[in-house]
LOBA-700353 format. One record per residue (C-alpha): residue in one letter; y, x negated, z; residue number from 1. Coordinates in nm, 2 decimals, always signed. Layout:
LOBA-700353
NODE A Y X Z NUM
...
***
This chain:
LOBA-700353
NODE M +0.01 +0.00 -0.01 1
NODE T +0.32 -0.13 -0.09 2
NODE H +0.72 -0.02 -0.05 3
NODE R +1.06 -0.12 -0.12 4
NODE T +1.34 +0.05 +0.09 5
NODE T +1.73 +0.00 +0.09 6
NODE P +1.95 +0.12 +0.34 7
NODE E +2.03 +0.44 +0.14 8
NODE T +1.72 +0.53 -0.01 9
NODE P +1.35 +0.62 +0.15 10
NODE S +1.09 +0.44 +0.10 11
NODE I +0.88 +0.46 -0.24 12
NODE S +0.49 +0.38 -0.15 13
NODE V +0.26 +0.23 -0.42 14
NODE P -0.09 +0.34 -0.38 15
NODE S -0.38 +0.11 -0.38 16
NODE P -0.72 +0.20 -0.54 17
NODE S -0.90 +0.44 -0.33 18
NODE I -1.24 +0.24 -0.20 19
NODE G -1.55 +0.42 -0.17 20
NODE L -1.90 +0.32 -0.03 21
NODE I -2.24 +0.48 -0.18 22
NODE I -2.53 +0.41 +0.01 23
NODE I -2.89 +0.47 -0.12 24
NODE G -3.22 +0.53 +0.03 25
NODE D -3.44 +0.80 +0.16 26
NODE E -3.52 +0.63 +0.48 27
NODE I -3.13 +0.71 +0.63 28
NODE L -3.16 +1.08 +0.52 29
NODE S -3.48 +1.09 +0.69 30
NODE G -3.34 +0.96 +0.98 31
NODE K -3.64 +0.70 +0.96 32
NODE R -3.31 +0.43 +0.98 33
NODE A -2.98 +0.45 +1.10 34
NODE D -2.74 +0.37 +0.88 35
NODE K -2.50 +0.07 +0.99 36
NODE H -2.32 -0.03 +0.64 37
NODE L -2.04 +0.27 +0.71 38
NODE P -1.94 +0.12 +1.01 39
NODE R -1.94 -0.24 +0.91 40
NODE V -1.78 -0.19 +0.60 41
NODE V -1.50 -0.02 +0.78 42
NODE E -1.45 -0.31 +1.00 43
NODE L -1.47 -0.56 +0.66 44
NODE L -1.21 -0.36 +0.49 45
NODE K -0.99 -0.34 +0.83 46
NODE A -1.00 -0.74 +0.86 47
NODE R -0.82 -0.72 +0.53 48
NODE G -0.56 -0.45 +0.60 49
NODE L -0.78 -0.20 +0.39 50
NODE Q -0.95 +0.14 +0.43 51
NODE L -1.26 +0.34 +0.27 52
NODE A -1.18 +0.63 +0.15 53
NODE Y -1.50 +0.80 +0.14 54
NODE A -1.87 +0.77 +0.19 55
NODE D -2.18 +0.90 -0.03 56
NODE Y -2.54 +0.95 +0.12 57
NODE V -2.80 +0.96 -0.14 58
NODE G -3.20 +0.96 -0.14 59
NODE D -3.43 +0.79 -0.39 60
NODE S -3.36 +1.09 -0.66 61
NODE P -3.30 +0.91 -0.99 62
NODE D -3.09 +1.24 -1.09 63
NODE R -2.89 +1.24 -0.80 64
NODE I -2.84 +0.86 -0.80 65
NODE T -2.74 +0.88 -1.15 66
NODE A -2.48 +1.17 -1.11 67
NODE T -2.32 +0.96 -0.82 68
NODE L -2.27 +0.65 -1.03 69
NODE Q -2.11 +0.85 -1.30 70
NODE R -1.85 +0.96 -1.08 71
NODE A -1.81 +0.65 -0.93 72
NODE F -1.75 +0.47 -1.26 73
NODE A -1.53 +0.77 -1.39 74
NODE S -1.32 +0.76 -1.07 75
NODE G -1.17 +0.38 -1.14 76
NODE D -1.19 +0.35 -0.80 77
NODE I -1.35 +0.01 -0.57 78
NODE V -1.68 +0.13 -0.51 79
NODE F -1.95 -0.06 -0.28 80
NODE S -2.32 +0.10 -0.34 81
NODE C -2.59 -0.04 -0.10 82
NODE G -2.96 -0.01 -0.17 83
NODE G -3.22 +0.04 -0.43 84
NODE I -3.16 -0.27 -0.62 85
NODE G -3.52 -0.43 -0.60 86
NODE A -3.82 -0.41 -0.80 87
NODE T -4.05 -0.11 -0.62 88
NODE P -4.12 +0.17 -0.75 89
NODE D -3.89 +0.36 -0.49 90
NODE D -3.62 +0.15 -0.60 91
NODE H -3.39 +0.33 -0.89 92
NODE T -3.05 +0.17 -0.88 93
NODE R -3.02 -0.08 -1.15 94
NODE Q -3.18 +0.17 -1.36 95
NODE C -2.96 +0.48 -1.28 96
NODE A -2.67 +0.27 -1.32 97
NODE A -2.74 +0.17 -1.65 98
NODE R -2.82 +0.52 -1.73 99
NODE A -2.46 +0.65 -1.55 100
NODE L -2.30 +0.40 -1.81 101
NODE G -2.52 +0.45 -2.13 102
NODE V -2.63 +0.09 -2.18 103
NODE E -2.94 -0.07 -2.15 104
NODE L -3.09 -0.29 -1.91 105
NODE A -3.11 -0.65 -1.98 106
NODE L -3.24 -1.00 -1.79 107
NODE H -2.90 -1.13 -1.67 108
NODE P -2.95 -1.53 -1.75 109
NODE Q -2.75 -1.64 -1.42 110
NODE A -2.99 -1.36 -1.20 111
NODE Q -3.30 -1.48 -1.40 112
NODE A -3.22 -1.85 -1.28 113
NODE L -3.15 -1.79 -0.93 114
NODE I -3.46 -1.58 -0.89 115
NODE R -3.64 -1.90 -1.04 116
NODE E -3.47 -2.12 -0.78 117
NODE R -3.56 -1.92 -0.52 118
NODE M -3.91 -1.87 -0.64 119
NODE Q -3.92 -2.27 -0.64 120
NODE D -3.78 -2.26 -0.29 121
NODE M -4.06 -2.04 -0.17 122
NODE A -4.31 -2.24 -0.32 123
NODE R -4.19 -2.53 -0.16 124
NODE E -4.19 -2.39 +0.18 125
NODE Q -4.56 -2.30 +0.15 126
NODE G -4.69 -2.62 -0.02 127
NODE V -4.83 -2.47 -0.32 128
NODE P -4.74 -2.51 -0.67 129
NODE Y -4.45 -2.33 -0.87 130
NODE E -4.65 -2.11 -1.13 131
NODE P -4.37 -1.91 -1.33 132
NODE D -4.63 -1.76 -1.52 133
NODE R -4.83 -1.61 -1.24 134
NODE S -4.76 -1.20 -1.26 135
NODE D -4.58 -1.16 -0.93 136
NODE N -4.38 -1.42 -1.03 137
NODE I -4.28 -1.30 -1.36 138
NODE H -4.25 -0.91 -1.19 139
NODE R -3.96 -1.09 -0.94 140
NODE L -3.75 -1.13 -1.26 141
NODE N -3.72 -0.76 -1.28 142
NODE M -3.46 -0.81 -1.00 143
NODE G -3.26 -0.95 -1.24 144
NODE M -3.28 -0.67 -1.52 145
NODE F -2.89 -0.51 -1.46 146
NODE P -2.68 -0.31 -1.69 147
NODE V -2.55 -0.49 -2.02 148
NODE G -2.24 -0.64 -1.90 149
NODE A -2.32 -0.68 -1.57 150
NODE S -2.19 -0.97 -1.36 151
NODE I -2.37 -1.09 -1.09 152
NODE I -2.28 -1.08 -0.68 153
NODE P -2.44 -1.42 -0.52 154
NODE N -2.65 -1.36 -0.28 155
NODE P -2.65 -1.61 +0.04 156
NODE F -2.94 -1.52 +0.16 157
NODE N -3.22 -1.53 -0.05 158
NODE K -3.02 -1.58 -0.42 159
NODE I -3.13 -1.28 -0.55 160
NODE A -2.82 -1.15 -0.70 161
NODE G -2.66 -0.81 -0.67 162
NODE F -2.44 -0.72 -0.96 163
NODE T -2.09 -0.50 -1.04 164
NODE C -2.02 -0.33 -1.33 165
NODE G -1.63 -0.22 -1.40 166
NODE S -1.53 -0.20 -1.01 167
NODE V -1.87 -0.06 -0.87 168
NODE H -2.05 -0.29 -0.70 169
NODE F -2.43 -0.33 -0.66 170
NODE V -2.56 -0.52 -0.31 171
NODE P -2.93 -0.45 -0.15 172
NODE G -2.98 -0.24 +0.13 173
NODE F -3.07 -0.51 +0.39 174
NODE P -2.75 -0.57 +0.61 175
NODE V -2.77 -0.96 +0.63 176
NODE M -2.78 -0.97 +0.24 177
NODE A -2.53 -0.70 +0.16 178
NODE W -2.20 -0.74 +0.44 179
NODE P -2.15 -1.09 +0.27 180
NODE M -2.19 -1.03 -0.06 181
NODE I -1.94 -0.75 +0.01 182
NODE E -1.71 -1.00 +0.15 183
NODE W -1.75 -1.20 -0.13 184
NODE V -1.65 -0.92 -0.34 185
NODE L -1.36 -0.83 -0.13 186
NODE D -1.20 -1.18 -0.15 187
NODE Q -1.30 -1.32 -0.48 188
NODE H -1.21 -1.00 -0.68 189
NODE Y -0.96 -0.80 -0.46 190
NODE S -0.75 -1.06 -0.24 191
NODE H -0.44 -0.97 -0.43 192
NODE L -0.49 -0.63 -0.23 193
NODE H -0.54 -0.74 +0.12 194
NODE R -0.26 -0.69 +0.35 195
NODE V -0.34 -0.83 +0.67 196
NODE A -0.21 -0.67 +0.98 197
NODE A +0.00 -0.43 +0.73 198
NODE W -0.17 -0.12 +0.87 199
NODE I -0.11 +0.02 +1.22 200
NODE E -0.16 +0.35 +1.41 201
NODE R +0.06 +0.50 +1.69 202
NODE S -0.05 +0.82 +1.85 203
NODE V +0.02 +1.01 +2.19 204
NODE I -0.16 +1.23 +2.39 205
NODE V -0.03 +1.60 +2.39 206
NODE Y -0.13 +1.84 +2.65 207
NODE G -0.15 +2.18 +2.64 208
NODE A -0.04 +2.26 +2.24 209
NODE M -0.23 +2.41 +1.97 210
NODE E -0.29 +2.26 +1.63 211
NODE A -0.15 +2.52 +1.47 212
NODE T +0.15 +2.50 +1.62 213
NODE L +0.20 +2.13 +1.55 214
NODE T +0.10 +2.18 +1.18 215
NODE P +0.48 +2.23 +1.06 216
NODE L +0.60 +1.93 +1.20 217
NODE M +0.29 +1.72 +1.03 218
NODE E +0.35 +1.85 +0.73 219
NODE R +0.73 +1.74 +0.75 220
NODE I +0.67 +1.37 +0.86 221
NODE E +0.42 +1.35 +0.55 222
NODE Q +0.70 +1.50 +0.35 223
NODE S +0.94 +1.27 +0.44 224
NODE Y +0.81 +0.95 +0.50 225
NODE A +0.55 +0.88 +0.19 226
NODE G +0.26 +0.67 +0.22 227
NODE V +0.24 +0.76 +0.62 228
NODE K -0.05 +1.01 +0.69 229
NODE V -0.04 +1.22 +1.00 230
NODE F -0.34 +1.21 +1.20 231
NODE S -0.45 +1.48 +1.48 232
NODE L -0.80 +1.45 +1.70 233
NODE P -0.83 +1.70 +1.96 234
NODE S -1.06 +1.71 +2.23 235
NODE V -1.15 +1.99 +2.48 236
NODE D -1.37 +1.74 +2.74 237
NODE H -1.23 +1.43 +2.73 238
NODE P -1.33 +1.27 +3.07 239
NODE Q -0.98 +1.10 +3.11 240
NODE H -0.75 +1.35 +2.96 241
NODE G -0.92 +1.67 +2.90 242
NODE R -0.82 +1.92 +2.65 243
NODE H -0.57 +1.75 +2.46 244
NODE I -0.47 +1.64 +2.13 245
NODE E -0.41 +1.29 +2.00 246
NODE L -0.17 +1.30 +1.74 247
NODE G +0.00 +1.02 +1.58 248
NODE V +0.06 +0.86 +1.22 249
NODE K -0.04 +0.56 +1.04 250
NODE G +0.06 +0.35 +0.75 251
NODE E +0.31 +0.02 +0.70 252
NODE P +0.42 -0.08 +1.02 253
NODE G +0.80 -0.03 +0.90 254
NODE L +0.76 +0.30 +0.81 255
NODE V +0.49 +0.42 +1.10 256
NODE E +0.81 +0.31 +1.35 257
NODE L +1.04 +0.52 +1.16 258
NODE A +0.76 +0.84 +1.11 259
NODE Y +0.65 +0.80 +1.48 260
NODE K +1.02 +0.81 +1.60 261
NODE A +1.04 +1.16 +1.40 262
NODE L +0.70 +1.28 +1.57 263
NODE L +0.83 +1.24 +1.92 264
NODE T +1.16 +1.39 +1.88 265
NODE G +0.99 +1.67 +1.70 266
NODE L +0.72 +1.68 +2.01 267
NODE N +1.03 +1.69 +2.23 268
NODE L +1.17 +1.98 +2.05 269
NODE F +0.85 +2.17 +2.14 270
NODE E +0.86 +2.10 +2.47 271
NODE A +0.51 +1.96 +2.43 272
NODE K +0.38 +1.76 +2.73 273
NODE L +0.29 +1.43 +2.63 274
NODE G +0.08 +1.16 +2.80 275
NODE P -0.03 +0.77 +2.72 276
NODE E +0.15 +0.60 +2.39 277
NODE L -0.16 +0.40 +2.17 278
NODE V -0.11 +0.17 +1.91 279
NODE Q -0.41 +0.02 +1.70 280
NODE N -0.31 -0.26 +1.47 281
***
């Protein structure tokens, strides 16, 4: 998010691309495994002054995966897709990505070289000769079959690359692999979007108010300060504050300070009972 201000004119905000996350796998939807990607990706983005706009969870259904990826490609958003890029029968992501793009799969030369390096490493570790034509080694090359035109994402854990098509980035489902690969993409491709310490939240605890009553004030704040988001988090059983609303604004620091002052002024007009004020960077 960028803006320019002058003493006479309001701030003008230029939105950064939206960032999305797709998490693929029946094991997540069945509850067999708990998703760890969402909270970690939020952390990785936050460390760079970025925010996640949405997340989609998709089971191992080729039609659903293809439809989800078609939306991702058409959106122009920055999207990270986790899972399903292996070479077992329940891995469909590579094929679905190609289908969504209307292209063929092809063995990527760099991915092939890295897979062969990995196989040689494994043979040395096991103390056996490397046999490139052995059936299981040939099968492993399928993990380098990417949509035509894709570029690779290095995998520091085991050299089995992920891939990028446009602004959609595909990584394995294993967190130990996926997270450093997502960091690499963020730092190699999107460093120009990083706005470290350029996004803050300011909020206040409001007792005894109703969200419906405060909605007009929230709408006025967003209309007056383009680029600032107003949020309302009601609670009915908080152990410290009981029934209350955490009402706040988030965005770039300069805009947030102005918007927050306006928010407090509006709350005072409502004669709302205010509690602690909160700041989050």
